[in-house]
N, C-alpha and C positions, 0 to 999 in steps of 0.2 A: 401520528405520521412522523417520519424521521427525514430530515434532510441532511445531506453530506456535501461539504464543499471542500475539494480537494485544490492543493496549491503546492509549489515548489518545483514543478518541473522545468526543463529547459534543456539547452544544449551544454554539453561538457565534454571535455577532451577524456581520452581514454586514460585510466588512472585516476581520474578526478573524484569529486563526491558531490551529491545532492542529498537534500533531505526534503521528503514529502510530508506533507500534513494533510489531515483529514478531520475538518471540524464537523462535529454532529450538532443538530438542533436539539437532540434530546440528551438525556442523562447518560453518559457513557457507561456509568456504573451498571446501567441495566443491560448491557449488551454482554452476552455470554461469548460472543465470537466478534472480533474485529480484525479484518485481514486486507491484504493487498494482493491482487491479481494483476497480471499484465497480458497484453495481446500484442504480438510482434506484427510488424507490416509483411504482406504477402498473402497470396492464396492458400487456404488450409491452415492457417495459423489460428489455433484455439486459444482462448483465455486460459491461462494457467495460474494456480495458486503460487504465489511468491512467499508469503509469509503470513502467519496470523498468531494472534495472543487471545487467550482466554480471559475470562474475569478473574481466575486465579492467577494470572499472570504467567501461564504456561505458553511457551512459545514454540513454533514449529517453523522450519525454513526449507525450502526446497533446496536439493544438493547443489543446484547451479548457482546459489547466492550464499550458501553456508561460509561463514567466516568473513564476509564482506558486507552483508546487510544486517542491520539490527531494527527490530519492530519495538515500539514501546507505546504506552498509553499514559494519558494524564487525565484522570477521572475529574479533576478541579476544573480543567479546561475543556473538558467534553472533546478530546482530541487524541487521534491516534498517529503516529509518527512512523516514517521509514527512513532510517538513515543508511543511505548507500555508499559505499566507499569502494575504491579500486574498481571503479566502472569500466565494463568492457563494451566494445561495439554490440555484442550480442545481447546486451540489456536494453538496447534501444526497443521501446515499445509504448504504447499507451498504459498507464498504470492506472487502475481502478481501485478504490476503496470499497469495502463491503462489511456491512454490519448485520448482526442477526441477534434479534431478541425474541422472547416469548410472546411480547406484546405487539410488536410490530412486524415480525418476520424478517425477510431479508431486504436490505436496502443497498442499491448501488450509488456511488458518486458518478460525476459526468466524466471522469477520467481526465489525466494530465498526461502530456507528452513528454516522454524522456528521451533524448537523443544523445548518443554517445559517438562522437565522430572527431576526428583531427582535421 
């Protein structure tokens, strides 16, 4: 069983930066997929993929965050990060960490709130 603990969310002004962390109880090197999703407030808002990184270090970013967000992983610390720069009000959402492995399947973190507002 894998447990994920997220941290780093908070309130930031537009143009500011935050770094989210997701610490896994298992060995990160066993995860072929580690990603961040977000769900904005409001009716009908679905959870969307923001970024992910494979075990080979290949990254993917949603068009809305390209050039502003960077995903990385530290296998020694069993942690995946999301560096978010040039934040916009539309980035406001609950951010969820997700990991996938052949052993444990898909696991979700509890979510961390990011609010971008002046």
